[in-house]
N, C-alpha and C positions, 0 to 999 in steps of 0.2 A: 722430587718429582716421582710419581708412582710409575711402576712398569706398566701398568694398563694405559696410562695416558701417553707414554712414549710409542707403544704399539699402536694405538688408536689413531695418533696424530700421523704417524708413517702411513697407515692405511688410507687416512683422509687425503694426504698429499698425493698418494699414488692414484687415487680415484680421480683427483682433479687433473693430474697429469694425463691419465688416459682419456679423459673427457677432452682435453685440449688436442691431443693427437687425433682422436676421432673427428673433431670438429675441423680440424685442418685438413684432413683426407677427405671429408664429405665435401668441404668447400672446393678443393681442387676438382674433384669429380664433377661437381655441378658446373663449375666454370669451363671445363672441356665440353660439356654437353650444350652449352649456349651457342646457337648458330649465328654467324656473322652474316649480315646482309650486304651483299656486293651488288651494286647497281651499276648499270652502263647506260650511256646516251642511247635513245631511241628504243628503250625498253618500256613495255607497258606495266603500269602499276596501278594499284588501289590506294585510295587515300582514306585515312581513318576520319570518320566524321563525329567530332567530339561534341557537337551541338545536338546530337540525337536525344530526343526526349522519348521515354517509354510510354507508348499508347497501349492501354490494356486492350487486349482482343486484336491487335494488329502486329503482324510480324514485319519487322524492318531489318535491313541489313545496316551494319554499322560501318560499312565500307562504301565509298563513293567511286565512280570512276567508270572506265579506265581512262587514265591519263598517261602521257607519254613524257619521258624524261628529256628535257632539253639541255640541261647543263648540270654539272655537279660541282658544287663549290666546297672549299675547305670547311672543316668542322662540321660536317654533316648536313650542310644546306643543299637543297636539291631544287632545281627550277623545273616545274611541270607545265604541260601545255595540255589544255583541254581540247580533244579531238573535234568535238561538235562546235564550240564557238571560237576556238583558236585564242582563247585568253591563255596567258602565261603568268604564273605566280610562284612564289618561293615558300617551301614548307621545311620543317625539320624533317631529317631523314628517318627519324624514329616513328614518324606517323604514316609511312608508306610501307606496303609490302607487294612483293612481285605478283603480277597476274599470270596465273597458269591457265592458258587456254587449252580447250580440249583438242582432240585431234581434228585436223582439217577434213571436211567432207570429201569422200572419194568421187572423183569426177571421171567419167568414162564408162566403159563396159564392166558390167557387174555380172558374175558368173554365180548362178545358184546351184548349190549342190544339196541333194536330198539325202539326209541320212537314213531314211526309212525305205526298205525295199518295197517296191510296187507289188501290189497283190497279183497273183496269177490269174489269167483270164478265166472266166467260167467254163466249166467243162473239163479242165485239165487239174490233174492233182499232182 
């Protein structure tokens, strides 16, 4: 065996080892970034519409809803209730996402504060 083959085989093995270590660290980092979806009963969610067909020129949402969670079963099965028709059905937990509603409208007295100083009356400087 020539000395070149010994040196280059060692370098090749070192490169494979470095690649394996890098891949393991990147996988660990990405696995930590995955967000877990925790749902609770009476939470509003959106349901993924897997039957959506793309229509050219029209923008459609791929999410249907809102629905309310009635029950959560083992292995990720979730029972949803349609608020409008009161129908209940079961779906896979991977097909839903939480509904984030905007802030509730303010009721009551609203005070208006002007940030611009009023102009002085005519004749005064």
